[in-house]
C-alpha positions in Angstrom: 198.7 -129.4 -21.0 195.9 -126.8 -20.9 193.7 -124.6 -23.1 192.4 -121.1 -22.7 189.2 -119.3 -23.6 188.2 -115.7 -24.1 184.7 -114.4 -24.5 185.6 -110.8 -23.6 182.6 -110.1 -21.4 183.1 -106.7 -19.7 180.3 -106.0 -17.3 180.3 -102.8 -15.3 181.3 -104.9 -12.2 184.6 -105.9 -14.0 187.6 -104.5 -15.7 187.2 -102.0 -18.6 187.0 -103.7 -22.0 190.3 -102.1 -23.4 192.2 -103.6 -20.4 190.6 -107.0 -21.0 191.4 -107.1 -24.7 195.0 -106.1 -24.0 195.3 -108.8 -21.4 193.9 -111.5 -23.7 196.7 -110.8 -26.2 199.4 -110.8 -23.5 198.0 -114.0 -22.0 197.9 -115.7 -25.4 201.5 -115.0 -26.1 202.5 -116.1 -22.6 200.5 -119.3 -22.8 202.1 -120.2 -26.2 205.5 -120.4 -24.4 204.0 -122.8 -21.9 202.6 -125.2 -24.5 198.9 -124.2 -24.5 197.0 -126.6 -26.7 194.6 -124.0 -28.1 193.1 -120.5 -27.4 189.4 -120.5 -28.1 187.4 -117.3 -28.9 183.6 -117.2 -29.0 180.8 -115.2 -30.6 177.6 -113.6 -29.5 175.8 -110.3 -30.5 174.0 -107.6 -28.7 175.0 -108.7 -25.2 174.9 -106.0 -22.6 178.3 -107.0 -21.2 180.0 -106.7 -24.6 180.4 -110.4 -25.3 182.8 -110.7 -28.3 180.9 -110.2 -31.5 183.8 -110.4 -33.9 185.9 -113.4 -33.1 187.9 -113.4 -36.3 189.3 -110.0 -35.5 190.5 -111.1 -32.1 191.8 -114.3 -33.6 193.8 -112.3 -36.0 195.3 -110.2 -33.2 196.2 -113.3 -31.3 197.8 -114.8 -34.4 199.9 -111.7 -34.9 201.2 -111.9 -31.3 202.1 -115.6 -31.5 203.8 -118.0 -34.0 202.8 -121.6 -33.1 199.7 -121.3 -30.9 196.6 -123.0 -32.3 193.5 -120.8 -32.3 189.9 -122.1 -32.4 187.0 -119.9 -33.3 184.0 -121.5 -31.6 181.5 -120.8 -32.6 180.8 -118.9 -35.8 177.1 -118.3 -36.0 176.8 -119.3 -39.6 173.3 -118.1 -40.6 174.3 -114.6 -39.8 177.2 -114.6 -42.2 177.7 -114.1 -45.9 179.6 -117.2 -46.9 181.8 -115.6 -49.6 182.8 -112.7 -47.3 183.5 -115.1 -44.4 185.6 -117.3 -46.7 187.7 -114.3 -47.6 188.3 -113.4 -44.0 189.2 -117.0 -43.2 191.6 -117.1 -46.1 193.4 -113.9 -44.9 193.6 -115.3 -41.4 194.8 -118.6 -42.7 197.7 -116.9 -44.5 198.5 -114.6 -41.5 198.5 -117.5 -39.0 200.1 -120.0 -41.4 197.2 -122.3 -41.0 196.8 -122.2 -37.2 193.1 -121.2 -37.0 190.2 -123.7 -37.1 186.5 -123.0 -36.9 183.4 -124.5 -35.3 180.3 -123.2 -37.0 176.8 -123.4 -35.4 173.3 -122.1 -35.5 173.3 -120.0 -32.4 170.3 -120.1 -30.1 169.3 -116.4 -29.3 166.4 -115.0 -31.4 167.6 -111.5 -30.5 170.8 -112.0 -32.5 168.8 -113.0 -35.6 166.5 -110.0 -35.2 169.5 -107.7 -35.0 170.8 -109.1 -38.3 167.4 -109.2 -40.0 167.6 -113.0 -40.4 164.6 -115.3 -39.9 165.2 -117.4 -36.7 162.7 -120.0 -37.8 164.6 -120.7 -41.0 168.0 -120.9 -39.4 168.5 -124.6 -40.2 167.8 -124.2 -43.9 169.9 -121.0 -44.1 172.7 -122.8 -42.3 172.6 -125.7 -44.8 172.8 -123.4 -47.8 175.5 -121.2 -46.3 177.6 -124.1 -45.2 177.6 -125.7 -48.7 178.8 -122.4 -50.2 181.5 -121.9 -47.5 182.9 -125.3 -47.9 183.4 -124.7 -51.6 184.7 -121.1 -51.2 187.2 -121.8 -48.5 189.3 -124.1 -50.8 190.3 -121.1 -53.0 189.2 -123.0 -56.1 186.8 -121.2 -58.5 183.2 -122.3 -58.7 179.8 -121.0 -60.0 177.3 -119.6 -57.5 173.9 -118.7 -58.9 175.5 -117.8 -62.3 178.4 -115.9 -60.6 182.0 -116.9 -60.7 183.5 -117.1 -57.2 187.1 -117.5 -56.3 188.5 -116.6 -52.9 191.9 -114.9 -52.8 194.5 -115.1 -51.4 194.6 -118.8 -51.6 194.7 -120.4 -48.2 198.0 -122.0 -47.0 196.0 -124.9 -45.6 195.3 -127.5 -48.2 191.5 -127.5 -48.9 191.2 -124.4 -46.7 190.9 -123.9 -43.0 189.4 -126.7 -41.0 185.6 -126.3 -40.3 183.6 -128.4 -37.9 180.0 -128.2 -36.9 178.9 -127.5 -33.3 175.6 -128.3 -31.5 174.0 -130.7 -29.2 171.1 -132.0 -31.3 170.6 -134.9 -33.7 170.0 -132.4 -36.4 173.5 -130.9 -35.7 175.1 -134.3 -35.8 173.5 -135.1 -39.1 174.4 -131.8 -40.6 178.1 -132.4 -39.7 178.0 -135.9 -41.0 176.4 -135.3 -44.4 178.7 -132.4 -45.1 181.8 -134.5 -44.3 183.1 -132.3 -41.5 183.9 -132.9 -37.8 181.3 -132.6 -35.1 181.8 -130.8 -31.8 178.9 -131.0 -29.4 178.4 -129.0 -26.2 177.2 -132.1 -24.6 174.6 -134.8 -25.2 174.0 -138.5 -25.4 176.4 -141.0 -27.0 173.7 -141.5 -29.7 174.9 -138.2 -31.2 178.2 -139.8 -32.2 176.4 -142.8 -33.7 174.1 -140.5 -35.7 177.0 -138.4 -36.8 178.9 -141.5 -38.1 175.7 -142.9 -39.8 175.0 -139.6 -41.6 178.6 -139.2 -42.7 178.8 -142.7 -44.2 175.3 -142.4 -45.8 176.7 -139.3 -47.7 179.9 -141.1 -48.7 182.2 -139.5 -46.1 184.4 -141.1 -43.5 183.5 -139.7 -40.0 186.0 -137.1 -38.8 186.7 -135.6 -35.4 183.8 -136.1 -33.0 183.9 -134.5 -29.6 181.0 -134.9 -27.2 181.9 -133.8 -23.6 180.1 -135.2 -20.6 177.7 -132.9 -18.9 180.0 -132.6 -15.9 183.0 -131.5 -17.9 184.5 -128.4 -16.4 184.6 -125.5 -18.9 185.9 -122.8 -16.6 188.9 -123.8 -14.4 191.1 -121.8 -12.0 194.0 -123.2 -9.9 194.6 -121.6 -6.4 196.9 -122.0 -3.5 193.9 -121.3 -1.2 190.7 -122.6 -2.7 188.4 -121.1 0.0 189.9 -117.6 -0.5 189.7 -118.0 -4.3 186.0 -118.8 -4.1 185.5 -115.6 -2.1 187.5 -113.6 -4.7 186.3 -115.2 -7.9 182.8 -116.0 -7.0 181.1 -112.8 -8.3 182.9 -113.1 -11.7 182.1 -116.8 -12.0 178.4 -116.1 -11.2 178.2 -113.4 -13.8 179.1 -116.0 -16.4 176.7 -118.6 -14.9 173.7 -116.3 -14.5 174.1 -114.7 -18.0 174.3 -118.1 -19.7 171.4 -119.4 -17.7 169.3 -116.4 -18.8 170.1 -117.3 -22.4 169.4 -121.0 -22.2 166.4 -123.1 -21.2 167.1 -125.4 -18.2 167.9 -129.0 -18.6 169.8 -128.8 -21.9 172.6 -131.1 -20.7 175.2 -128.7 -22.1 178.6 -128.7 -20.5 179.4 -125.3 -19.1 175.8 -124.5 -18.0 174.8 -124.4 -14.3 171.6 -123.9 -12.5 173.4 -122.4 -9.5 172.1 -119.1 -8.1 175.1 -118.3 -5.9 178.7 -119.1 -5.6 178.2 -121.6 -2.7 175.8 -123.6 -4.9 178.2 -123.4 -7.8 181.1 -124.7 -5.7 178.9 -127.6 -4.3 178.1 -128.7 -7.9 181.8 -129.2 -8.6 181.0 -129.4 -12.3 181.1 -126.6 -14.9 183.1 -123.9 -13.0 185.8 -125.3 -10.8 188.6 -123.9 -8.7 191.2 -126.6 -8.2 193.9 -126.9 -5.6 197.4 -127.4 -6.8 197.3 -131.2 -6.1 194.0 -131.5 -7.8 195.3 -129.7 -10.9 198.4 -131.9 -11.0 196.3 -135.0 -10.8 194.0 -133.8 -13.6 196.8 -133.3 -16.0 198.7 -136.4 -15.0 195.5 -138.4 -15.7 195.1 -136.9 -19.2 192.8 -134.0 -18.3 193.1 -130.7 -20.0 192.3 -127.7 -17.7 190.1 -125.3 -19.6 191.2 -121.9 -18.3 188.9 -118.9 -18.6 191.2 -116.3 -17.0 189.1 -113.2 -17.7 185.8 -114.7 -16.9 183.1 -112.2 -16.0 185.5 -109.3 -16.6 187.9 -110.5 -14.0 190.6 -107.8 -13.6 193.8 -108.8 -15.3 196.0 -108.4 -12.2 193.9 -111.0 -10.4 193.8 -113.2 -13.4 197.6 -113.3 -13.8 197.9 -114.3 -10.2 195.9 -117.5 -10.8 197.7 -118.2 -14.1 201.0 -118.1 -12.3 199.9 -120.7 -9.7 199.3 -123.0 -12.7 202.6 -122.2 -14.2 204.7 -122.2 -11.1 203.2 -125.0 -9.1 201.3 -127.3 -11.4 203.0 -127.5 -14.8 206.5 -128.2 -13.5 205.1 -131.1 -11.4 203.4 -132.4 -14.5 206.7 -132.3 -16.5 206.1 -129.0 -18.4 209.1 -127.1 -17.1 209.2 -123.5 -15.7 207.0 -120.7 -16.8 208.3 -117.6 -18.7 207.8 -114.2 -17.2 204.5 -112.5 -17.8 204.5 -109.1 -19.6 204.0 -107.4 -16.3 207.3 -108.9 -14.8 210.9 -108.3 -15.4 212.5 -111.2 -17.5 
């Protein structure tokens, strides 16, 4: 019925980071009881607002607070990782969660992150190819030789063949990398030719194409539901714009990536009606009844948890029952 995303940005204009992390765990446990499709955690490094640098740690904490909720780590910036160490961490998390965590790996796009890790940004594609091949072998738990060394990841994963890994990106090179390695492809946007190239590369390498997700450029990636949409824009606008302006500073214009906006203020963002949307209750009901999946970003821009809970309860009290999902459980801040 809905998904939820956390990037843990904590700018000085928002709530303190410890409050946001505690809220993310509470919200994940609460969302599980409402049938959340997946919680997504992201990765960036060296961001002034504290963008989550260690998504597997947060995924592990969420797994410990839940029992059935699927968790997606998207993305793991693969060229910055040691594949053997990463496979070990994935194996432990697979056992802890009983197979509930999947991964979308990618190149990343910020040179400053590569500089921080001492990795050559210009060689990131070649490094990713080498790292991915090792990771796909290691995650299975089966022994193999690597440059004359014996490698076997323990504990063995509970997921047959190891946790699911897909590749993320919005380029033809990304589509080809996913296809030739026999894994799924999750783009941030792009032309339908990406899907064709992905399938072509997979079959050329002897694989059947797997999951392929290419959202339209106007797919909303940050959704709130409000009783009073005008008042919500006044209240949420500064937090939404922190998200918009920070991503715009990191990305060149015209990338066609879902979730990016060229808006310079909240009025422009609202007029776009694209990446960041505040839906009325009827609009949210209509979205779900027509097969849409609201992508909630409840702590966007460091939004204080008390405000975030208020908007989550609108979804739970007014929208989900009308869409056939029943009544919400109490939040951790309410009496049962």
